[in-house]
N, C-alpha and C positions, 0 to 999 in steps of 0.2 A: 303812625302810617298803617301799621296792619289792621287796626281796628277800623280805621275810616274805608280802608280799601274792603273788607269783610262787609262793612256796611254798604257799601256802593252793589256789591257782588249780588248781596240779598235784595238790594230795591230793584236792582236790574232781573233777577230772579222772579220776584213777585210781580214786575209788570208782565213778564213772558208769560207767565201761568195765567194772570188776567187776559192776555189777549188770546190764549189759546182757550181757554173758558169761555171766551166771548165767540171765537171761532165754531166753539163747537154747537153754540146754540144757533149759530147762521141757519138762514134758510138754504136748502139746496134741492134740485130737480134731480132724482134718480128713482129708474123703474126697473124690474126684472121683467126679462121676456124668455120664451122657450120657443125653438125652435124646433117642429116635431110633424110626424105625419099626422093626417085627418080626413075628413070627408067631407064634401059638399053636395048639398041634393038641388039639383036642377029643376026649373019649374017644369019640365016635364015628367019629373019622379025619377030620374036617374040619378044615382050614387055615383060622385066623380070622387077618385083619389085626389087628395091635395095635402101640399104641406103647407103649414101656415105658422102662424105665432099665437102664444098664449100669453096674457098679463098674467104676472106674479103677486105675492103679498105684497100691499103697501108698507114703503119704510117709513117709521116713526120721523115726524120731523119734515118729511118730504114735502114738498109744495109742488112736485110735477104728478101728473094722473096718468092712468092707462086704461084704458076700456077697448071691448070690441066695438068695432063700426057697426056691425049688426044689433039691431034693438032687441031682436028675441034672444040674441045671445047675451046680451046684458044684461035682460031682464031674467035670464035663466029657463025660457020657456021653450028653449031649442034643444032638441036633442043632443044629449052629451058628444061631444066631439066634432060638434058642428064647425066647419069653418068659415073663420070670418077675418079679415084684416083688423089691424089695431088701430088704435088713436092715441097718440101719447100728445099731452098737454104740459106745457112749460112756461114760465113767464120769460121776458128776455132778461139779460143782466143774470142770469145765473149759469153755472156750468152743468152741463147734462150729462148725467151716466148712466148707462144702459149694462145691467149684469144679463149677459146672454149665457143661456145654458141649450146644448144643442143634443135633441134626443133623435136626431136622423140617424137611426140603426135599423137594419132590415137584415134580413136572412142572407143576402148577399155582403153585408159588410157595414160599415159606416161612412159616412160622408161628411166631411167638413163643412162650415159653411163661415160666413161672417156678414156684418153689416155696413151699409153704407147710406147714408143721408145725402140725398142728392142737392147739391150747391151748398154743403156744409163739409170743413175740412174736419177731419176727426176721427176717432174710430180706429186709427192707422191708417188711413186712406193716405197713399201717397210716401209711406212709411213703412208698412208693416206687410207689403205684398207678398205672396207665395206664389212660386213659380215653380212651372216643372219642366223637364228637359223636351226639345222640339222630338216628333217622331223621327225614326231613319227613313231619310231619302237618298239612301246610296243606289238603290234600283230602281229610281226613277224613269219611267219609260220617255223615250224623245217625243212623242206627242204631248205629254204633260210637261215636260222642260226641254223643250228643243234646243236652248241656246247652251244647255251643257254638254249636249251630245256632240254632234259633227261640227267641224268649221263651217263659217258661212259661206253659201255657195255649195256644198256639196250634199249629196245623198243623205238622207235623215235613216242612220242603222243603229244596231246595238242599243244601249241603254246610256242614260246620261246620271251626273252625279251634279245635283246642283250646290250652291256656295253652303258653308256650315249655316244652320239656321238657329236664332236666338231661342231663347226660352221662352213660355208661354204662360200667361198670367192664369192663374187658379183661382187667386183671391184678390181681389183689390184693395182689400183694408185685413185687418187684423184677424189670422184664421183660427178660429174655434173649433176643435175637434169635439168628434163626439163621444158622450162620456157624462158624467155628474160634476166635470169642472166648470165652475162658472169663471166667465171672465169678464172683467168690466172693461167696458170701452166708453172713452170721455170725448166729450167736443165742448170746447172752452167759448161760453156765454154765444148762443146761436142767436143771429139777428132774428128781429120779428118777421114772421110767413108763417106759409104754409109749404111743407117739404113733404115728396117721397122718400117714405125708408122700403128699401129693399135688400136682397141678398147681393154680397159681394163677389160671390164664390159663383163661379161658373154660371152669371145671370140667363143664358139663355136656357138653362135647365131649371134652376131654383126659382126664376123668375115668373114663368107661366105656370110651375108647381104651386104656387101662393103665397111666397115669401115676400110680403111687401105690405106695406103700411103706411098711417100719413104722422108725421110730427108738425104740431101746430105750437109755435113760438106767439104769446099773447105779447104787445105792447103795453108796459105797465104806465107810461107816459101818456097815455090818452084815455078819454071816457069809455068804459064798456058800452056797445049796442049803441055806436054813434061813429056813424058812416064820414059825415063831415060836420064839424063843429058851428056853434052858432056866430055869425058875423054883422055885426052892429045890429039891424033889426030883421035881418034874415035868421028864421028859425034854424036850430040844430038837424040835419038828418039823421034820424034814429032808424032801427029795427029791432024786431021783436027776440029774434034767433039769429045763432052764429051756427052753421051745420055744415062740418066737414063731408064733401062727396068725393068719392073715387072711382073713378070709370075702369074697369078691366074686362077684360075675358077670358073664357077658360074652353081649351080645346079638350072635351072628354078623350078621344082617340090619342093624341100626344102625350095626357096624363097617365091614361091605361098603360101606355108603352112605357112611361117612365118608372111607373111602379112595378111594372111583370120585371124589367130590367133590374132594379134594384134588388129584387128579393131572389136573383141568381146567384150562384156562386160563381167569384171570379169578375164580376161587373166592376167596372172602371168607367167613371166620368170625363178620363183623359184617355181611352183607348180611341184611336183614329177608325171611322167607319171602314170598313172594306164589304164589298159586294163579291169578291173573289171566294171559288171553295175553302171553305173551311174559317172564313172572314166572319166577324159578327153583323155583317148585314145579309148573309146566305145561310139557310135552314140547312145545306148540304154542304158534306165533305167532297172530295175530288173522286173518290169512289162510289158516291151515291149514298153514303150513309150518313145519320142525323148529325148535324153538325152541333157539338154541346155547346159552343161559346155564342150560339146564335142569339142575338139580342142581347149582349152583355157589353 
């Protein structure tokens, strides 16, 4: 009995080893991205500070690809550090893993980031969000929050205290801190289609700064370069090339303001703008001296 049991265990162990060997040889979609500061040169020759993604070295056995959308950056003819969105291409039916490194480190400190593929669950979206406490509203002025001040029908006086505010989302998906640590983000078998990749951390800042790209998930069940297959005597409708196109805009003034802010000590993406004396939106203190926290 013991001998038979031992043989059975060996058979199961051998089967498990075979499965593991087969799994190790299976295809997978994996790319590496680094988020960091860069520069874009506009048609008028002006250089605009940007943040962008760059592709890492290809992984052995990987069936996914990552390249710059700008052909000049692809070919290596563009100046070093030229900004370009990235294009990631993977076939459907495979999990996609993006190994993200955050190099958004500036004189004023480091900035976290994250990744969101619009229309696809994964990468911590919905499960790995990071939130920050709401700013203090206890000294809200009546005209800003009248309902929290005086009773209905009475003159507005003093200050009002609004209800306790909930936390504010900082990152919609798994947050990646700045530094050398690589964080692996996974999406389970994305469906065929073309998707927008963008930062899920303070998108109103990191999006316009250039942290976006394209994900193309190809359909392995169809014939490449065929829009419509042949039906009866009707020939197939084919095409010569499939080219991803990304429309975006760049605001040089906004990007320059962000780049200047992150270079100042004490900069915080979560700080509430204030135009009052001493606030981050006012260059002066109440006594007329220069405000060191201006634009931080």
